[in-house]
N, C-alpha and C positions, 0 to 999 in steps of 0.2 A: 429577530430576523437576522439573516446573514447576508451580507454584502460582498461585493467584489473584494473590498479590503480583506475582508475576513478568509476569502480563499486565497488572496495572493500571500497572507502571512501564515497560512497552513502551508503552502508550498515552500516558503522561506524556512519554516520550523523544520520542515522535513528535510530539506537540503542540509540544514545544519546537523540533524541527527545521523544523516547518512554518512556526512563528512566525519563526524566523532566515531562512528561504529564500522567504518568502511574496513579497517584492518580484521575487525571481528567477522563480519561478513564474509571477508575472503577466507578467512580461518576455517568458518563453518563448510564453505564451498570447496576447499581443498580437497577433503577425502572423498566426495560423492559428485562433483563437478568439475569445473574448469579453472578453479582457484581465480576468478575474475570477479565474480558477483559485486565484492564491494566498490572495486575500482570503477566498474561500468556504471553502476548507480551514482557514484559520486561525479562522474563525468555528466550523466544525464541531468541530474538535479542541479548541478551547476549550471546547464545550458537553460534549464527552466528558469532560474533566478535572472540569467541574462536577458532571456527573451521577455519576461513580465516586467523587467526594469527598462527595456528599451521603448517599449509601447505598451503600457499598462492596460489591460482589457477594463471595460466599464461594467460588464456583467460577471455574476458568478460562473454561468455556464461557459463563458467566453475564456476565463481564467483557466479552467480544467481544459477546455479543449486545446487551448495554445500548450498548456504544460503537456498534455498528452502527445501533441504532434512533436513537440522539442525532444521529449523522451525516445519517440519511432526512429527520429532522425538521426540520434546521437549515440544510442546504447545498441550495442551489438549483442548477438545472441537471443535467447528468448525474453530475457527481461525487457527490453525496449516495446516490442509488440505487446506483451503482456500488460506492463504498467502503463503503457501508452493507451491501450483499448481501454484499460479501467478508467483513467481520468477522461479521456474523450468521450466514452460513452455516457458517463455520469454528467459530464458537462452537456452534451447534447440532450439529455434528459431533463436537465434543467431548464433548457429554452432560453428565452431573450430575458427573462424577468429580472429586474433590477436588485431584487431582494428575493430570498427564499426562506420559507419556515424549516425547522429542523425536520418535520414530518416529510415535506417534498424532497428535502436532502437524503433522508433516509431511503426514499423510494428511488432517487436517481441512483444513488450508491448500489442499490441492489441491482439494478439494471447494468450497472458497471461490471459488477461481479458476475452476475449471468453472462455478459458477454466474454469476460476473461475465461469462463469455464466453458463457453461454446468453442473459444479460438484454441485453447489448450486442451480441451476434451479430459479436463480434470475435474474429479469429486472429492467431497470430502473424504478424508483417509487415504488419499493418494500419495500424501507426503509432498505437499505444494504449497505455495502462497494462499491457495484455497483454504487451507485449513485454519488460516488466521482469519481471511476475510469473510468466510459465511459465518462463522461465530460472532464477529464483530457486527455485521449488518443486523443479525438476528437480535442482537442486544441494543442495537442504536436505539431504538423508542425508548429505552430506558435512560438514555444520556451518553454523551461523549466517554465519561468516565469508565460507564458499564462497556462501551464497545470497546475502550482501550483493555481493560481486564480479560474481556472474552479473547480478544486476538491475540495477547501475551499467552493466555493458558493454552489457546489452540496452536500457538507456534511450538511451545515447551511439549505438547501432547504428540509432535511428528517424531521425537526422537525415537520411541521404540516402534514405529512403522517400518514398513517395507516399502521402499519407493515403487510407485507403479507408473509414473509418468517422468518424461525427462530424462537428463544423463543419467542420473542418478538411479533410474529404474536398471540400467544395464548391469549394475552391481548386484542386483539380487539381493539375497540375505546379508552382503555385505553392507548395503546401505542402512542397515538397522543399528541402532545405537548413535546416530549422527542426527543432530537438529537440523531442520532443514533451513538453508540459508534464505530461501524465497519466503517462506512463511514468516522468519526473522525480520526480513525487511517491510514485510506486509504490516507486521505488527508495530515496526518503527513510523510508518506512514499513519496509522489509527493513532498512536501514541502523540504524534504531532498536531493530530485533530484535537485530541482530547487537551491538549497543552495550550493550543490556540483556543479553545473554547473557554478553557479556564480562565485565560488571560482578559476573555470579555466578559465574563460572567455567564457564558452561555453552556448549555448542557445540564442535566440533572443527575446524572451517574455519579456515584462515589467510588467506583473502582480505582485503585490506584497500584495495580499490579506492577513489578519492577522486573518481571522476566520477559524476555521477547522472542522466543521461539526461533525456528528456522526451516530451511527447505532441505 
């Protein structure tokens, strides 16, 4: 069972990963975006950590709702609303339960991903964070490790795609050959989930992919 502490540790692990990879995320964003993806997410997840430490929520759903609200209020551009919606909708789908099992979490995360697709109008193959998140959710029933591998492979697979959504879409064919930064950061989020699960003996997947893909 996954409790509030598990989800707080997931957010902390994500913040640490984003901090380590911020320069790489920004480098990926430079040719096809605003060159601020890494710095924006670093600021956002730093705010998430601060909010969770100030008044730790007592349920898994409340942890993710607060994290999502913090991202929306501190991250500019598209990243704040998209990541904020992902976490808030997932948290709301978890409800007020003090603990949730992996099956319920998988269903809630799918609801979060569906909300992101609705908000951004993106689908798999559009060269966005969805290209990492949808495979991850599809693989989640097989464990957190499997979700991590699927997300990383999905992110890497954005490189040869032509962007059809977001700022990168304005570049047309020039967006081909660049890994999507949003898919890359989404893969970091799922990798942090797998790392958190591994630290508690949670999750049954064995995937340990090392790539992270991009937007």
